[in-house]
N, C-alpha and C positions, 0 to 999 in steps of 0.2 A: 270779517275784515279781510282786506287784501293781504296776501302773503302768509296767511295762516295755514293753508293746506299743504300737505306734503308734496303734492304734484307741482304746485307753483314753485316751491323751493327747489325741487329737482330740476324743473325747466330753467330756473334762474341759474342754477349751478352749471348746467350744461351750456347755457349761453355764455356764462362767464369763462368757462374753459375754452370755448370756441373763439371768443374775442381775444383771449390771451394768446392763443395759438396763432391767430391771424396778425395781431398787432403787437406782439410781445417784445419786439426789438426796437421798433420806432413807431412814431405816430405823426402823421402830417395832417393838419386840420385847416380847413377854410372857415374863418370866423364870419358869421353873418349877423349883422345888427338888424333885427326885424321890427324896429319901431320903438325901442326902449328909450330911456332917459340918458344913456351913456355912462351910468355909474358902473355897470357890469363891465363894459368895455374898458373903462379906466383901470379896473383891477386886473383884467386880463392883460392889458398892456404892461402893467407892473411886472408880470412874470417874465417879460423879455429883457428886463433891466439887469445890470451887473449884479445886483443884490440877490436876484432869484435865478437867473440864467436857465430858463426852461430847456434850452438846447442841450444842456449837459445830461438831461434825462432822455434824450432822443426824441423830444417832442418839439415840433416846429409848426408855425403858422405859415401857410403858403398863400400866394396871391391868386392862384387859379384852382377852381374846384377839380379840374382834370388832373392835378398833381396831388390831390388830397386823398386821405383814407376815410375822411368823414367831415361832418360839419359840427362846429361849435356855435350854437345859436343863442342869442340874447334878445330880449324884448318880447312883447306879448303877441307878435305876429299881427301887424295891422293889415287891414284890407288892401292897402296899397303895396305892401311887401309880400303878400302871400304868393303871387305868381313868381316873383323874383326868387323867393325861397324855394319854391317847387322846381324851377328851372336850374337853380344852383345844385339842388339835391340830385336832379337827373344827370347833371354833368359829372358827378363824382363816380368814378368807376367802382364796380362791385368787387369784393364785398365792401360795404360802407357802413359807417356808424353815424349816429346823431346824438349830440350831447346838448342838453338844455341847461343853460346856466342862468340862475337867478329866478326870483319869484315870478317875474313877468313871463319868462320863457316856460316856466313849469305850469302855471295856471292863470296867467293874465295879470297877476299882481294887483295893484290898485286900479287897474283898468278893466278888471274882470266884468264880463257881461255887457261891456260897452258895445254898441252896434258896429263900431269900426275896428274891433279887435277879434281875434280868433281864440282867445283864452289859452294861449300857449302853443308850443310847437307840436305837442302830441295830437292836437286836433287837425294837424295838416300832414305831419310826417311821423313815421315810427321812431320813437326815442329809445335809445339804449342806456343812457345815463342821465340822471337828474342831479344837478349840483345846486343845493338850496342856498338861499341868502338874498338879502336885498340891500346892497349887493353882497355877493359872497366874498369873503376875504380871499386875497390871493393864495393863502395857505390852504384854504378850503378847496379852491379850484385845483391846486396842485395835488392835494391829497386825493381828490376824486380821479384825476387823470392817472396818477401813479397806481391807484388801486385797480383801475380799469386795465392797466398794463400788467398787473400782477407783481408790481415792484414794492407794494406795501400790503401787509395783511394785519389782522388784529393783534398778532404777536409783536409786530414792530411798532404799532401805534403808540404804545406807552414807553418805548425805549428812548433813552436820551444819550 
């Protein structure tokens, strides 16, 4: 099984520490809809409302990939969106991260193995964080982003 060996765990911990060091204070993301149904985008948009206020955590969505630390990608990556996604990724300055949000972005979702989709972002770009769900709840997305930044850990998950 993936993730069972000590070496994989060591490499994941090293990547986690590196990402926290690079993006620990703030995170600017360019959101890319790569052919999904818009359900994930709707829940991502909720995070910008007064009830969630993503900005208070130092996380912002930006209009240009040149101003971003990484991409937040939704959708199964359709054939028509692959080149646009690759160009957007190339425009993000290094170091950069990629976050796949939703079942479609992770593995193609209900569109898996259709000839017009690429079965998720990982088939096109290196992915640093997967946030599962169809669509993932806004709290699930926020949890993943805060854990990426090191602002949540297993000790604080159960605290109220």
